N, C-alpha and C positions, 0 to 999 in steps of 0.2 A: 898465614897461608904459606906453605912450603911446597913449591912447584918442582916436580921432577920431569925430565924429558926422556923419552925413549922411542925407538923405532917401533912402529906398530906392526902387528901380524894380522893375517887374514881373520883370525878370531875376533879382532878388535874393530872390524869394519862396521858392525851394527852400531856400536857405540859411537864411532866416528860419524856415521850417518845422522845420529841423534844430535850430536854437537853441531854439525852442519845445518840441520834443520832448525834448531833453536836459534842459532846466530842469524841465519838468513831471514827467518820469519821475524826476529826481533828488529832487524833493520828494514825489512820490506814485507810486511804482513800479507800483501796481496799475492805472494807467491804460494801460499798454502793451496790454492786451487789447481796449481800446475802439476804437482807430483804428490803421490801418496807416500807415507812413511815407508811402505814396502818397496816402492820404486826407488826411494832414496837408498835403502839398504842394498838393494840389488845393484844399483849404480856403483856404490862404493866397493862391494865385493867383486863385481865383474868388470868394471872399467877402471876405477881409480886405483885399487890395489895392484892389479897386474901391470899398470903402465907408469906408476909413480913410486917414488920413495915416500913413505907416509910416516910422519912422526906425530906423537901426541904429547901434550902437557897434562900432567896429573896433579891434583891436590889430593894427597894421600892415594887412594885407589880409584878416585873419580876422574874420568877424562873430562877436561875442561877446555881443551883447545886442540886443533889439528892443523897440520900443514902437509900438503901433497905437492911434490915438485919433481921436475925432470927437465933435462936439457935446457937450462937457463930460465925455465918457466915455473912460476908458482901457479899451480892449477887450482888449488884450494887452500885457503887460510881462514879459519873460523875459530872464534873464541866465544864461549857461552856468555850471553848477556848477564850483566851483574858481576862478571869477572873481568870484563874489558877495561882497559885503561890501567892495568896493573902490571904491565910488562910481559904478559904471556905471549901475545902476538909478536912482540919484538924478539923475544927469546926464540920462538919458533922460526921467525924469519931469519934469524942469525944462523940456524942450522942449514937452511938452504943457501945462505950467503957463504958459508964456509965450504960448500960443495961446488959453487959456481961463482966466479968473480964478477959476472954480469947477470942480473936477474931481470926478468920481465914478469908482469902480472896483468891480469885483466879483472875488471869488475863491472858490474852493472852501473851504467851512468847514474841511475837513481839511488845507488847505495852510497850515500854521502859519508857514512861511517868508514867504509872501506876506502873510499877515495881520499879522505882526510888522513887515514892511517898511512897509506903509501906516500902521499905527498909529504907528511911530516917526517918521513924517514929517508928523504932525499930522492924519491922517485919523481919523475916528471911525466905528465900525460903526453904521450907521443902520437896517439891516434884515437879517434872515436869512430865507432861503426854506426851504420844506419839501421841495424837490426834485421837485415835481410839475409844474412849469411849464417846466423847462429840459431839454435833452437829457441822456441818461445817468442821469436821475433822481437827480442829486447835489444836495446842499444847498449853498447859496451864502451868502456874507456880502457885503453891499453896504456900501461905504465912501464917505464924503463929508466935506466940511468940518465942523468942529465946529458944532453947532447947525443943520445943514442938514436940510431936509425933502425927501424923495425925491418927485419928481413922477412918479407912475406912468404918466402919459400922455405923458411925454417920449419921443422916439424911442429914446434910449439905454436907457431903462427897458424899453420894449417889446422892443427887440432882445435884451435880457438875459433876456427871458421873464418879466418881472414884471407 
């Protein structure tokens, strides 16, 4: 597998939504009932792309991973199941890390794959939510650099519903 990374364009957002859906459902199948594929595509076109820098990892011409980030926050990081644990997520995280010296990320508490990914790359869980402030009433874990304190007034924290 020869992976290439590039910044994604609006035209790539439908493919990015497919990667997101495949990875999220691979980790947590119960999420299929919350959003339709069309809602996912619309979300990536209308919310993620205008508000984040979005990069993709490709194996030849096939999109296999995505990262969307802004203002020290990783909003989305997904790699297609079956490709995970091959360095794709780490390479994508490196792009965001080169843009910001300090990164924060959130993940569903039940998503042990994502939690383990961040922890194995030096992130520390700095907060857990009770599920009352974010859509779908799901609980989240917030990860950041070791010893970091979360600024609840930051734009990233507010957009995460904290």
